[in-house]
All heavy atoms as an XYZ file, in Angstrom:
751
protein
N       0.841     -1.201     -0.012
C       0.005      0.010      0.005
C       0.881      1.243      0.012
O       1.869      1.343      0.728
C      -0.890      0.006      1.240
C      -1.810      1.175      1.304
S      -2.934      0.975      2.693
C      -3.573      2.582      2.768
N       0.526      2.195     -0.802
C       1.330      3.419     -0.956
C       1.135      4.357      0.215
O       0.017      4.545      0.675
C       0.978      4.121     -2.257
N       2.229      4.952      0.670
C       2.146      6.000      1.702
C       1.672      7.281      1.078
O       0.890      8.037      1.667
C       3.513      6.203      2.360
C       4.071      5.014      3.127
C       5.492      5.297      3.561
C       3.213      4.697      4.317
N       2.168      7.575     -0.104
C       1.756      8.731     -0.890
C       1.599      8.283     -2.340
O       2.420      7.507     -2.829
C       2.802      9.847     -0.860
C       3.159     10.489      0.461
C       4.299     11.464      0.302
C       1.957     11.204      1.052
N       0.552      8.765     -2.984
C       0.353      8.385     -4.381
C      -0.417      9.521     -5.079
O      -1.351     10.087     -4.495
C      -0.426      7.095     -4.498
C      -0.611      6.607     -5.884
C      -1.169      5.211     -5.933
O      -0.898      4.382     -5.078
N      -1.953      4.917     -6.945
N      -0.015      9.827     -6.296
C      -0.701     10.892     -7.032
C      -0.483     10.750     -8.508
O       0.613     10.412     -8.951
C      -0.207     12.262     -6.593
C      -0.963     13.389     -7.275
C      -0.645     14.725     -6.728
C      -1.543     15.749     -7.451
N      -1.059     17.070     -7.311
N      -1.525     11.060     -9.271
C      -1.383     11.198    -10.734
C      -0.822     12.590    -10.992
O      -1.348     13.582    -10.511
C      -2.754     11.035    -11.421
O      -3.270      9.726    -11.096
C      -2.618     11.190    -12.916
N       0.272     12.644    -11.738
C       1.023     13.865    -11.930
C       0.268     14.848    -12.813
O      -0.236     14.508    -13.874
C       2.409     13.540    -12.549
C       3.161     14.815    -12.889
C       3.207     12.661    -11.611
N       0.168     16.096    -12.305
C      -0.405     17.195    -13.063
C       0.744     18.102    -13.499
O       1.866     17.969    -13.037
C      -1.389     17.980    -12.170
C      -2.521     17.142    -11.633
C      -3.368     17.859    -10.594
O      -3.193     19.085    -10.430
O      -4.180     17.201     -9.955
N       0.467     19.057    -14.354
C       1.514     19.947    -14.911
C       2.323     20.604    -13.793
O       3.544     20.612    -13.831
C       0.901     21.001    -15.817
C       1.930     21.909    -16.477
C       2.831     21.170    -17.448
O       2.378     20.331    -18.213
N       4.116     21.457    -17.382
N       1.669     21.148    -12.776
C       2.388     21.855    -11.723
C       3.231     20.907    -10.860
O       4.155     21.328    -10.187
C       1.420     22.666    -10.876
C       0.433     21.821    -10.078
C      -0.493     22.694     -9.241
N      -1.553     21.924     -8.680
C      -2.807     21.935     -9.143
N      -3.145     22.731    -10.133
N      -3.726     21.174     -8.599
N       2.918     19.600    -10.890
C       3.689     18.628    -10.116
C       5.067     18.381    -10.696
O       5.941     17.815    -10.024
C       2.946     17.321     -9.997
C       1.659     17.435     -9.211
O       1.656     18.192     -8.225
O       0.663     16.765     -9.571
N       5.304     18.788    -11.924
C       6.605     18.612    -12.528
C       7.649     19.517    -11.843
O       8.841     19.233    -11.880
C       6.562     18.887    -14.033
C       5.650     17.933    -14.811
C       5.587     18.363    -16.271
C       6.105     16.485    -14.698
N       7.194     20.589    -11.199
C       8.080     21.483    -10.420
C       8.184     21.016     -8.962
O       9.265     21.032     -8.379
C       7.554     22.907    -10.459
C       7.582     23.534    -11.843
C       9.002     23.694    -12.362
O       9.893     24.037    -11.581
O       9.216     23.435    -13.566
N       7.047     20.660     -8.394
C       7.000     20.116     -7.034
C       5.713     19.328     -6.916
O       4.668     19.768     -7.324
C       7.094     21.217     -5.965
C       5.902     22.167     -5.951
C       6.022     23.184     -4.832
O       7.110     23.477     -4.348
N       4.918     23.732     -4.416
N       5.799     18.136     -6.366
C       4.647     17.260     -6.242
C       3.876     17.632     -4.976
O       4.444     17.630     -3.883
C       5.080     15.800     -6.165
C       3.948     14.796     -6.072
C       3.279     14.645     -7.451
C       4.460     13.446     -5.618
N       2.619     17.974     -5.130
C       1.773     18.294     -3.979
C       0.669     17.234     -3.900
O      -0.149     17.100     -4.829
C       1.139     19.692     -4.124
O       2.190     20.652     -4.219
C       0.299     20.031     -2.903
N       0.699     16.477     -2.836
C      -0.310     15.428     -2.607
C      -1.347     15.994     -1.655
O      -1.050     16.292     -0.499
C       0.330     14.162     -2.002
C      -0.716     13.085     -1.771
C       1.441     13.648     -2.914
N      -2.570     16.201     -2.158
C      -3.602     16.881     -1.368
C      -4.553     15.904     -0.673
O      -5.440     16.328      0.033
C      -4.428     17.816     -2.265
O      -4.978     17.071     -3.345
C      -3.563     18.934     -2.808
N      -4.325     14.615     -0.881
C      -5.178     13.592     -0.223
C      -5.126     13.761      1.295
O      -4.056     13.879      1.879
C      -4.673     12.206     -0.621
C      -5.447     11.080     -0.029
C      -4.935      9.728     -0.486
O      -4.366      9.636     -1.572
O      -5.056      8.770      0.290
N      -6.292     13.779      1.943
C      -6.289     13.904      3.420
C      -5.858     12.604      4.094
O      -6.124     11.518      3.583
C      -7.754     14.228      3.749
C      -8.542     13.651      2.618
C      -7.629     13.706      1.399
N      -5.173     12.740      5.208
C      -4.738     11.584      5.992
C      -5.183     11.777      7.424
O      -5.227     12.903      7.946
C      -3.199     11.493      5.984
C      -2.639     11.177      4.604
C      -2.287     12.188      3.734
C      -2.487      9.878      4.204
C      -1.787     11.912      2.489
C      -1.967      9.564      2.920
C      -1.624     10.597      2.090
O      -1.128     10.309      0.843
N      -5.508     10.661      8.090
C      -5.903     10.728      9.498
C      -4.703     11.098     10.376
O      -4.849     11.740     11.396
C      -6.470      9.388      9.959
C      -7.813      9.078      9.296
O      -8.505     10.034      8.913
O      -8.138      7.893      9.183
N      -3.495     10.680      9.942
C      -2.275     11.014     10.634
C      -1.169     11.164      9.594
O      -1.331     10.748      8.452
C      -1.903      9.958     11.656
O      -1.675      8.715     11.022
N      -0.065     11.750      9.971
C       1.033     11.975      9.048
C       1.534     10.607      8.551
O       1.965      9.767      9.353
C       2.149     12.756      9.728
C       3.426     12.874      8.938
C       3.199     13.485      7.553
O       2.463     14.489      7.447
O       3.751     12.934      6.604
N       1.531     10.344      7.222
C       1.956      9.044      6.721
C       3.464      8.819      6.836
O       3.901      7.678      6.867
C       1.500      9.061      5.287
C       1.435     10.504      4.894
C       1.037     11.232      6.164
N       4.250      9.869      6.876
C       5.698      9.723      6.972
C       6.236     10.699      8.044
O       6.815     11.735      7.744
C       6.367     10.017      5.609
C       5.643      9.272      4.470
C       7.841      9.623      5.646
C       6.093      9.602      3.109
N       6.026     10.366      9.321
C       6.352     11.310     10.384
C       7.828     11.705     10.441
O       8.157     12.859     10.703
C       5.913     10.621     11.673
C       5.652      9.222     11.314
C       5.436      9.139      9.840
N       8.747     10.783     10.158
C      10.169     11.124     10.174
C      10.504     12.156      9.123
O      11.315     13.063      9.352
C      11.039      9.887      9.966
C      10.990      8.938     11.154
O      10.556      9.319     12.241
N      11.396      7.714     10.928
N       9.900     12.060      7.957
C      10.149     13.049      6.895
C       9.562     14.403      7.274
O      10.154     15.432      7.003
C       9.558     12.556      5.584
N       8.391     14.395      7.895
C       7.787     15.670      8.305
C       8.643     16.377      9.324
O       8.777     17.608      9.294
C       6.390     15.403      8.857
N       9.294     15.621     10.210
C      10.151     16.226     11.217
C      11.480     16.706     10.626
O      11.918     17.799     10.915
C      10.431     15.198     12.337
O       9.196     14.784     12.906
C      11.299     15.780     13.434
N      12.061     15.877      9.781
C      13.396     16.226      9.241
C      13.326     17.121      8.000
O      14.324     17.663      7.583
C      14.149     14.947      8.865
O      13.527     14.324      7.767
N      12.149     17.237      7.421
C      11.904     18.010      6.201
C      12.608     17.461      4.967
O      12.848     18.164      3.995
C      12.280     19.475      6.400
C      11.428     20.162      7.415
C      11.734     21.612      7.493
N      10.944     22.266      8.521
C      11.216     23.440      8.975
N      12.209     24.127      8.499
N      10.468     23.947      9.917
N      12.932     16.161      5.013
C      13.487     15.506      3.813
C      13.004     14.061      3.776
O      12.652     13.476      4.822
C      15.016     15.552      3.812
O      15.549     14.745      4.810
N      12.938     13.536      2.583
C      12.481     12.169      2.379
C      13.409     11.512      1.370
O      13.556     12.018      0.246
C      11.041     12.164      1.854
C      10.471     10.812      1.458
C      10.336      9.908      2.664
C       9.140     10.983      0.763
N      14.033     10.422      1.764
C      14.881      9.666      0.843
C      14.138      8.421      0.386
O      13.597      7.678      1.216
C      16.199      9.283      1.500
O      16.899     10.478      1.882
C      17.083      8.478      0.560
N      14.062      8.249     -0.922
C      13.413      7.067     -1.521
C      14.412      6.362     -2.417
O      15.401      6.950     -2.839
C      12.125      7.446     -2.284
C      11.127      8.128     -1.391
C      12.464      8.339     -3.484
N      14.152      5.112     -2.709
C      14.981      4.315     -3.612
C      14.098      3.900     -4.786
O      13.039      3.296     -4.566
C      15.602      3.131     -2.893
C      16.470      3.607     -1.735
C      16.404      2.258     -3.885
C      16.920      2.532     -0.820
N      14.518      4.216     -5.981
C      13.709      3.870     -7.124
C      13.956      2.442     -7.576
O      14.766      1.707     -6.984
C      13.874      4.892     -8.285
C      15.208      4.826     -8.990
O      15.983      3.852     -8.790
O      15.533      5.762     -9.745
N      13.259      2.013     -8.622
C      13.341      0.643     -9.097
C      14.694      0.260     -9.661
O      15.023     -0.904     -9.810
C      12.226      0.382    -10.125
C      10.892      0.401     -9.464
C       9.789      0.908    -10.391
O      10.109      1.543    -11.413
O       8.639      0.703    -10.027
N      15.509      1.286     -9.964
C      16.876      1.022    -10.448
C      17.880      1.072     -9.303
O      19.081      1.169     -9.545
C      17.234      2.010    -11.557
C      16.417      1.741    -12.820
C      16.776      2.681    -13.908
N      15.959      3.888    -13.726
C      16.004      4.975    -14.471
N      16.862      5.027    -15.438
N      15.201      5.973    -14.238
N      17.389      1.095     -8.072
C      18.173      1.115     -6.857
C      18.929      2.425     -6.635
O      19.939      2.462     -5.946
C      19.173     -0.048     -6.817
C      18.506     -1.393     -6.870
C      19.504     -2.477     -6.789
N      18.875     -3.768     -7.033
C      19.522     -4.891     -7.111
N      20.817     -4.892     -6.957
N      18.880     -5.990     -7.330
N      18.426      3.499     -7.205
C      19.061      4.800     -7.019
C      18.321      5.559     -5.919
O      17.092      5.666     -5.937
C      19.024      5.615     -8.304
C      19.917      5.043     -9.363
C      19.978      5.889    -10.587
N      18.609      6.092    -11.069
C      18.281      6.919    -12.041
N      19.200      7.656    -12.623
N      17.042      7.025    -12.451
N      19.068      6.065     -4.948
C      18.435      6.872     -3.886
C      18.191      8.315     -4.346
O      18.982      8.872     -5.112
C      19.468      6.830     -2.749
C      20.765      6.642     -3.444
C      20.507      5.833     -4.700
N      17.087      8.880     -3.894
C      16.722     10.264     -4.172
C      16.311     10.889     -2.862
O      15.500     10.311     -2.129
C      15.547     10.321     -5.161
C      15.784      9.649     -6.448
C      15.535      8.335     -6.758
C      16.358     10.235     -7.606
N      15.895      8.093     -8.045
C      16.393      9.239     -8.598
C      16.807     11.516     -7.904
C      16.879      9.475     -9.871
C      17.293     11.731     -9.187
C      17.331     10.747    -10.144
N      16.804     12.074     -2.576
C      16.383     12.778     -1.368
C      15.661     14.047     -1.778
O      16.236     14.929     -2.431
C      17.599     13.123     -0.471
O      18.261     11.912     -0.122
C      17.164     13.850      0.785
N      14.399     14.115     -1.394
C      13.532     15.240     -1.763
C      13.308     16.118     -0.533
O      13.259     15.603      0.602
C      12.165     14.768     -2.254
C      12.231     13.748     -3.361
C      11.490     12.574     -3.258
C      13.007     13.954     -4.489
C      11.534     11.656     -4.287
C      13.056     13.019     -5.501
C      12.315     11.846     -5.414
N      13.112     17.385     -0.756
C      12.603     18.261      0.312
C      11.169     17.819      0.569
O      10.415     17.519     -0.368
C      12.640     19.713     -0.102
C      14.040     20.238     -0.354
O      15.002     19.639      0.163
O      14.187     21.258     -1.066
N      10.767     17.733      1.824
C       9.418     17.260      2.184
C       8.849     18.258      3.171
O       9.478     18.554      4.194
C       9.514     15.867      2.817
C       8.183     15.267      3.208
C       7.458     14.533      2.303
C       7.654     15.424      4.488
C       6.251     13.936      2.637
C       6.448     14.853      4.847
C       5.769     14.109      3.918
O       4.560     13.541      4.253
N       7.666     18.738      2.882
C       7.043     19.630      3.879
C       5.549     19.409      3.885
O       4.937     18.959      2.877
C       7.366     21.097      3.594
C       6.892     21.642      2.278
C       7.360     23.074      2.082
C       7.066     23.510      0.651
N       7.600     24.833      0.373
N       4.960     19.690      5.013
C       3.526     19.574      5.183
C       2.955     20.987      5.221
O       3.414     21.809      6.008
C       3.173     18.806      6.497
C       1.668     18.724      6.674
C       3.803     17.439      6.495
N       2.014     21.255      4.327
C       1.380     22.572      4.274
C      -0.119     22.403      4.445
O      -0.615     21.262      4.534
C       1.655     23.258      2.909
O       0.950     22.552      1.892
C       3.144     23.302      2.597
N      -0.841     23.502      4.447
C      -2.318     23.413      4.517
C      -2.887     22.732      3.306
O      -3.937     22.133      3.358
C      -2.910     24.797      4.684
C      -2.750     25.338      6.106
C      -3.459     26.641      6.252
N      -2.548     27.684      5.722
C      -2.934     28.843      5.220
N      -4.201     29.144      5.150
N      -2.073     29.707      4.769
N      -2.163     22.801      2.160
C      -2.648     22.185      0.912
C      -2.336     20.697      0.859
O      -2.947     19.975      0.103
C      -2.004     22.886     -0.262
C      -2.532     24.310     -0.433
C      -2.064     24.966     -1.715
N      -2.327     24.128     -2.880
C      -1.434     23.853     -3.821
N      -0.215     24.377     -3.751
N      -1.743     23.109     -4.857
N      -1.352     20.232      1.620
C      -0.981     18.830      1.588
C       0.480     18.603      1.822
O       1.186     19.423      2.414
N       0.981     17.475      1.354
C       2.395     17.119      1.479
C       3.090     17.474      0.176
O       2.594     17.172     -0.906
C       2.573     15.638      1.753
C       2.337     15.315      3.196
C       1.064     14.520      3.358
N       0.776     14.370      4.776
C      -0.268     14.945      5.333
N      -1.122     15.665      4.632
N      -0.513     14.764      6.620
N       4.272     18.101      0.281
C       4.961     18.635     -0.899
C       6.360     17.994     -0.981
O       7.119     18.045     -0.031
C       5.093     20.163     -0.838
C       5.837     20.684     -2.043
C       3.743     20.822     -0.707
N       6.647     17.402     -2.157
C       7.987     16.919     -2.497
C       8.580     17.895     -3.500
O       7.941     18.194     -4.506
C       7.926     15.523     -3.099
C       7.316     14.425     -2.267
C       7.268     13.132     -3.071
C       8.055     14.241     -0.986
N       9.797     18.371     -3.230
C      10.406     19.368     -4.114
C      11.924     19.308     -3.993
O      12.467     18.381     -3.418
C       9.892     20.765     -3.732
O      10.267     21.084     -2.424
N      12.548     20.311     -4.561
C      14.017     20.432     -4.468
C      14.709     19.949     -5.718
O      14.082     19.403     -6.630
N      16.031     20.154     -5.771
C      16.807     19.794     -6.968
C      16.694     18.334     -7.339
O      16.618     17.971     -8.507
C      18.242     20.159     -6.615
C      18.162     21.059     -5.418
C      16.850     20.775     -4.762
N      16.662     17.463     -6.349
C      16.602     16.029     -6.643
C      15.223     15.644     -7.207
O      15.107     14.683     -7.956
C      16.968     15.176     -5.430
C      18.426     15.268     -5.104
C      19.079     13.915     -4.986
O      18.428     12.900     -4.788
N      20.385     13.895     -5.097
N      14.173     16.373     -6.818
C      12.863     16.125     -7.426
C      12.919     16.401     -8.911
O      12.450     15.614     -9.720
C      11.769     16.954     -6.754
C      10.437     16.775     -7.443
C       9.785     17.687     -8.227
C       9.640     15.599     -7.448
N       8.625     17.139     -8.724
C       8.508     15.858     -8.261
C       9.779     14.346     -6.870
C       7.532     14.908     -8.487
C       8.772     13.384     -7.106
C       7.668     13.689     -7.905
N      13.553     17.513     -9.285
C      13.677     17.862    -10.696
C      14.495     16.779    -11.443
O      14.144     16.391    -12.558
C      14.375     19.231    -10.849
C      13.581     20.375    -10.264
C      12.244     20.553    -10.995
O      12.203     20.655    -12.197
N      11.168     20.547    -10.236
N      15.563     16.326    -10.825
C      16.382     15.269    -11.447
C      15.595     13.963    -11.573
O      15.705     13.260    -12.578
C      17.663     15.035    -10.640
C      18.590     16.219    -10.686
O      18.524     17.060    -11.589
N      19.468     16.317     -9.701
N      14.821     13.632    -10.550
C      13.981     12.424    -10.576
C      13.007     12.483    -11.728
O      12.829     11.518    -12.496
C      13.245     12.264     -9.233
C      12.291     11.122     -9.202
C      12.728      9.842     -8.936
C      10.928     11.320     -9.446
C      11.837      8.765     -8.924
C      10.040     10.263     -9.413
C      10.502      8.982     -9.167
N      12.336     13.623    -11.912
C      11.364     13.820    -12.965
C      12.043     13.614    -14.323
O      11.563     12.895    -15.192
C      10.745     15.239    -12.898
C       9.856     15.367    -11.669
C      10.012     15.602    -14.163
C       8.592     14.560    -11.724
N      13.206     14.252    -14.502
C      13.934     14.171    -15.777
C      14.465     12.742    -16.028
O      14.239     12.170    -17.104
C      15.085     15.150    -15.779
C      15.824     15.204    -17.120
C      17.107     16.005    -17.072
N      18.068     15.347    -16.181
C      18.582     15.907    -15.096
N      18.250     17.130    -14.721
N      19.424     15.256    -14.327
N      15.140     12.168    -15.039
C      15.784     10.869    -15.241
C      14.796      9.738    -15.421
O      15.108      8.733    -16.078
C      16.733     10.539    -14.095
C      17.962     11.447    -14.061
O      18.107     12.307    -14.946
O      18.754     11.280    -13.120
N      13.603      9.860    -14.824
C      12.588      8.806    -14.947
C      11.531      9.128    -16.002
O      10.539      8.412    -16.110
C      11.947      8.555    -13.583
C      12.907      7.838    -12.649
O      13.155      6.668    -12.785
N      13.520      8.599    -11.729
N      11.761     10.210    -16.716
C      10.864     10.637    -17.812
C       9.407     10.654    -17.311
O       8.515     10.104    -17.933
C      11.062      9.763    -19.066
C      12.541      9.617    -19.391
C      10.310     10.395    -20.241
C      12.844      8.578    -20.452
N       9.182     11.296    -16.175
C       7.851     11.414    -15.591
C       7.086     12.464    -16.400
O       7.606     13.568    -16.660
C       7.901     11.811    -14.110
C       6.493     12.020    -13.554
C       8.643     10.729    -13.310
N       5.883     12.142    -16.798
C       5.051     13.013    -17.611
C       3.692     13.235    -16.923
O       3.299     12.478    -16.054
C       4.770     12.397    -18.998
C       6.035     12.095    -19.775
C       6.602     13.342    -20.391
N       7.726     13.031    -21.232
C       8.957     13.452    -21.034
N       9.229     14.189    -19.999
N       9.934     13.135    -21.849
N       3.005     14.295    -17.346
C       1.665     14.528    -16.852
C       0.826     13.292    -17.161
O       0.885     12.738    -18.259
C       1.068     15.797    -17.550
C      -0.409     15.961    -17.203
C       1.842     17.034    -17.152
N       0.070     12.842    -16.152
C      -0.768     11.654    -16.303
C      -0.136     10.409    -15.712
O      -0.822      9.409    -15.447
N       1.195     10.420    -15.481
C       1.856      9.284    -14.828
C       1.479      9.289    -13.339
O       1.056     10.318    -12.803
C       3.379      9.415    -14.909
C       3.913      9.192    -16.320
O       3.144      8.737    -17.181
O       5.099      9.542    -16.544
N       1.612      8.154    -12.692
C       1.346      8.057    -11.250
C       2.663      7.905    -10.522
O       3.483      7.053    -10.858
C       0.436      6.868    -10.932
O      -0.795      7.077    -11.612
C       0.180      6.748     -9.436
N       2.882      8.748     -9.506
C       4.016      8.637     -8.609
C       3.514      8.013     -7.323
O       2.505      8.454     -6.743
C       4.652     10.017     -8.328
C       5.712      9.911     -7.241
C       5.219     10.607     -9.591
N       4.196      6.959     -6.883
C       3.782      6.241     -5.698
C       4.976      6.014     -4.793
O       6.019      5.558     -5.238
C       3.165      4.900     -6.119
O       2.751      4.161     -5.005
N       4.838      6.357     -3.513
C       5.879      6.130     -2.538
C       5.348      5.069     -1.584
O       4.309      5.250     -0.934
C       6.210      7.421     -1.752
C       6.495      8.531     -2.728
C       7.250      7.166     -0.672
C       7.802      9.168     -2.757
N       6.059      3.945     -1.520
C       5.631      2.826     -0.699
C       6.638      2.586      0.387
O       7.826      2.894      0.248
C       5.470      1.583     -1.578
C       4.423      1.782     -2.660
C       4.304      0.564     -3.546
O       4.968     -0.461     -3.308
O       3.521      0.653     -4.524
N       6.194      1.942      1.454
C       7.095      1.537      2.538
C       7.943      0.382      2.052
O       7.453     -0.533      1.461
C       6.306      1.132      3.761
C       7.185      0.771      4.946
C       6.379      0.467      6.176
N       5.483      1.529      6.566
C       5.813      2.640      7.189
N       7.072      2.874      7.459
N       4.926      3.553      7.486
N       9.233      0.453      2.305
C      10.147     -0.574      1.834
C      10.379     -1.610      2.919
O      10.291     -2.803      2.682
C      11.496      0.064      1.406
C      12.468     -0.949      0.890
O      12.512     -2.083      1.332
N      13.273     -0.527     -0.067
N      10.725     -1.191      4.112
C      11.044     -2.091      5.230
C      12.114     -3.112      4.871
O      12.144     -4.218      5.375
C       9.772     -2.806      5.723
C       8.799     -1.894      6.424
O       9.251     -0.860      6.973
O       7.591     -2.187      6.425
N      12.989     -2.742      3.918
C      14.118     -3.594      3.583
C      13.806     -4.746      2.675
O      14.648     -5.593      2.440
N      12.608     -4.791      2.134
C      12.243     -5.934      1.283
C      12.194     -5.596     -0.191
O      11.858     -6.439     -0.988
C      10.879     -6.482      1.702
C      10.865     -6.957      3.123
N      11.563     -8.079      3.540
C      10.292     -6.441      4.223
C      11.384     -8.226      4.850
N      10.626     -7.259      5.269
N      12.531     -4.371     -0.572
C      12.399     -3.987     -1.965
C      13.727     -3.836     -2.654
O      14.370     -4.812     -3.001
N      14.169     -2.609     -2.808
C      15.354     -2.322     -3.594
C      16.387     -1.663     -2.720
O      16.360     -0.435     -2.564
C      15.001     -1.410     -4.776
C      13.917     -1.937     -5.660
C      12.613     -1.479     -5.536
C      14.185     -2.920     -6.599
C      11.604     -1.974     -6.357
C      13.201     -3.432     -7.423
C      11.904     -2.954     -7.294
O      10.942     -3.433     -8.095
N      17.288     -2.391     -2.133
C      18.280     -1.757     -1.268
C      19.232     -0.877     -2.075
O      19.559     -1.215     -3.200
C      19.024     -2.964     -0.643
C      18.810     -4.085     -1.590
C      17.471     -3.846     -2.244
N      19.651      0.215     -1.491
C      20.600      1.119     -2.136
C      21.933      0.404     -2.268
O      22.317     -0.384     -1.425
C      20.732      2.405     -1.323
N      22.597      0.715     -3.363
C      23.925      0.095     -3.574
C      25.007      1.011     -3.074
O      24.904      2.184     -3.011
C      24.133     -0.175     -5.068
C      23.171     -1.244     -5.532
C      23.404     -1.610     -7.006
O      23.887     -0.752     -7.789
O      23.075     -2.730     -7.357
Protein backbone atom coordinates (compact mmCIF):
# COMPACT_ATOMS: atom_id res chain seq x y z
CA UNK A 1 0.00 0.00 0.00
CA UNK A 2 1.33 3.41 -0.96
CA UNK A 3 2.15 5.99 1.70
CA UNK A 4 1.76 8.74 -0.90
CA UNK A 5 0.34 8.40 -4.39
CA UNK A 6 -0.70 10.89 -7.02
CA UNK A 7 -1.39 11.20 -10.73
CA UNK A 8 1.03 13.87 -11.93
CA UNK A 9 -0.41 17.20 -13.06
CA UNK A 10 1.51 19.94 -14.90
CA UNK A 11 2.39 21.85 -11.72
CA UNK A 12 3.70 18.64 -10.11
CA UNK A 13 6.62 18.62 -12.53
CA UNK A 14 8.08 21.47 -10.42
CA UNK A 15 7.00 20.12 -7.04
CA UNK A 16 4.65 17.26 -6.24
CA UNK A 17 1.77 18.29 -3.99
CA UNK A 18 -0.31 15.42 -2.60
CA UNK A 19 -3.60 16.87 -1.37
CA UNK A 20 -5.17 13.60 -0.22
CA UNK A 21 -6.29 13.91 3.41
CA UNK A 22 -4.73 11.59 5.99
CA UNK A 23 -5.89 10.72 9.49
CA UNK A 24 -2.27 11.03 10.64
CA UNK A 25 1.03 11.97 9.04
CA UNK A 26 1.96 9.05 6.73
CA UNK A 27 5.71 9.73 6.97
CA UNK A 28 6.36 11.32 10.39
CA UNK A 29 10.17 11.12 10.17
CA UNK A 30 10.15 13.05 6.89
CA UNK A 31 7.78 15.66 8.31
CA UNK A 32 10.15 16.22 11.22
CA UNK A 33 13.40 16.22 9.23
CA UNK A 34 11.90 18.02 6.20
CA UNK A 35 13.49 15.51 3.83
CA UNK A 36 12.48 12.17 2.38
CA UNK A 37 14.87 9.67 0.85
CA UNK A 38 13.41 7.07 -1.50
CA UNK A 39 14.98 4.33 -3.62
CA UNK A 40 13.70 3.87 -7.14
CA UNK A 41 13.34 0.64 -9.09
CA UNK A 42 16.87 1.02 -10.45
CA UNK A 43 18.19 1.12 -6.85
CA UNK A 44 19.05 4.80 -7.01
CA UNK A 45 18.44 6.87 -3.89
CA UNK A 46 16.71 10.26 -4.18
CA UNK A 47 16.39 12.78 -1.37
CA UNK A 48 13.54 15.24 -1.76
CA UNK A 49 12.60 18.25 0.32
CA UNK A 50 9.42 17.27 2.19
CA UNK A 51 7.04 19.64 3.87
CA UNK A 52 3.52 19.57 5.18
CA UNK A 53 1.38 22.57 4.27
CA UNK A 54 -2.31 23.41 4.52
CA UNK A 55 -2.64 22.19 0.93
CA UNK A 56 -0.98 18.82 1.59
CA UNK A 57 2.39 17.12 1.48
CA UNK A 58 4.96 18.62 -0.89
CA UNK A 59 7.99 16.92 -2.48
CA UNK A 60 10.40 19.36 -4.11
CA UNK A 61 14.01 20.42 -4.47
CA UNK A 62 16.80 19.81 -6.97
CA UNK A 63 16.59 16.03 -6.65
CA UNK A 64 12.85 16.12 -7.42
CA UNK A 65 13.68 17.86 -10.70
CA UNK A 66 16.38 15.27 -11.44
CA UNK A 67 13.99 12.43 -10.58
CA UNK A 68 11.37 13.82 -12.97
CA UNK A 69 13.93 14.16 -15.77
CA UNK A 70 15.79 10.87 -15.24
CA UNK A 71 12.59 8.81 -14.95
CA UNK A 72 10.87 10.64 -17.80
CA UNK A 73 7.85 11.42 -15.60
CA UNK A 74 5.04 13.01 -17.61
CA UNK A 75 1.65 14.54 -16.86
CA UNK A 76 -0.76 11.65 -16.30
CA UNK A 77 1.86 9.29 -14.82
CA UNK A 78 1.35 8.06 -11.26
CA UNK A 79 4.02 8.63 -8.61
CA UNK A 80 3.77 6.24 -5.70
CA UNK A 81 5.88 6.14 -2.53
CA UNK A 82 5.63 2.83 -0.70
CA UNK A 83 7.10 1.55 2.54
CA UNK A 84 10.15 -0.57 1.84
CA UNK A 85 11.03 -2.10 5.23
CA UNK A 86 14.12 -3.59 3.59
CA UNK A 87 12.24 -5.94 1.28
CA UNK A 88 12.41 -3.98 -1.96
CA UNK A 89 15.35 -2.32 -3.61
CA UNK A 90 18.29 -1.76 -1.27
CA UNK A 91 20.60 1.11 -2.13
CA UNK A 92 23.92 0.10 -3.57
